[in-house]
C-alpha positions as CSV (number, residue, x, y, z in Angstrom):
1,X,-0.7,24.9,5.5
2,X,2.7,23.5,3.9
3,X,3.3,20.6,1.8
4,X,4.3,18.2,5.0
5,X,0.7,19.6,6.9
6,X,-0.8,18.4,3.2
7,X,0.7,14.8,3.5
8,X,0.1,14.6,7.1
9,X,-4.0,15.5,7.0
10,X,-4.3,12.6,3.6
11,X,-2.5,10.2,6.1
12,X,-4.4,10.4,8.8
13,X,-7.8,11.0,6.9
14,X,-7.2,7.6,4.4
15,X,-5.0,5.3,6.9
16,X,-6.7,3.3,9.2
17,X,-7.1,4.1,12.9
18,X,-4.1,1.9,13.7
19,X,-1.6,2.6,11.5
20,X,1.6,4.4,12.7
21,X,1.3,7.8,10.9
22,X,4.1,10.7,10.1
23,X,2.2,13.5,12.7
24,X,2.4,11.0,15.6
25,X,5.7,10.1,16.0
26,X,7.6,9.4,19.0
27,X,10.3,12.1,18.2
28,X,14.0,11.2,17.3
29,X,17.4,10.3,19.5
30,X,18.7,13.5,17.9
31,X,16.3,16.5,17.5
32,X,16.2,18.1,14.0
33,X,14.0,20.7,12.7
34,X,10.9,19.9,11.0
35,X,11.0,19.4,7.1
36,X,8.3,21.8,5.3
37,X,8.0,19.3,2.2
38,X,8.3,16.0,4.0
39,X,6.7,14.1,6.7
40,X,9.3,12.5,8.9
41,X,8.5,8.9,8.0
42,X,9.0,9.7,4.0
43,X,12.8,11.3,5.5
44,X,13.3,8.4,6.7
45,X,12.6,6.0,3.8
46,X,14.9,8.4,1.5
47,X,17.4,8.4,4.3
48,X,17.2,4.5,4.0
49,X,16.9,4.6,-0.2
50,X,19.5,6.7,-0.7
51,X,22.2,5.3,1.5
52,X,25.5,3.7,0.5
53,X,24.7,0.4,2.0
54,X,21.7,0.6,0.2
55,X,22.7,1.0,-3.0
56,X,25.4,-1.9,-2.7
57,X,22.4,-4.0,-2.4
58,X,21.6,-3.5,-5.9
59,X,20.7,-6.6,-8.0
60,X,22.2,-8.3,-5.7
61,X,18.5,-10.0,-4.0
62,X,16.3,-12.1,-6.6
63,X,13.2,-13.2,-6.7
64,X,12.1,-16.4,-8.0
65,X,9.1,-17.6,-9.0
66,X,8.4,-21.5,-7.8
67,X,7.7,-23.7,-10.9
68,X,4.2,-25.7,-10.6
69,X,4.6,-28.0,-7.6
70,X,3.5,-31.4,-7.6
71,X,1.8,-33.4,-4.5
72,X,4.0,-36.9,-3.4
73,X,2.7,-39.6,-2.3
74,X,2.8,-39.0,1.2
75,X,1.5,-35.7,0.3
76,X,4.5,-32.8,0.7
77,X,4.5,-30.6,-1.9
78,X,7.7,-30.5,-3.7
79,X,8.8,-28.4,-7.1
80,X,9.3,-30.0,-10.3
81,X,11.8,-28.5,-12.5
């Protein structure tokens, strides 16, 4: 049993029944050989993470935490700064 098969077994043992599992993919548009180390979804993830387009997003996306929201007389929520 290689590493990919061990990871796929862990997926099947731990994921909920309705989860998408690497071993049960519908395949690819272009045929490619199975990797001994990484399951199909992990290869897809690595392709996205290491793509030039994804790297261009570095430091572009920001998350702002809303300050404490207050309720107005009409009951709508507004953020105060």
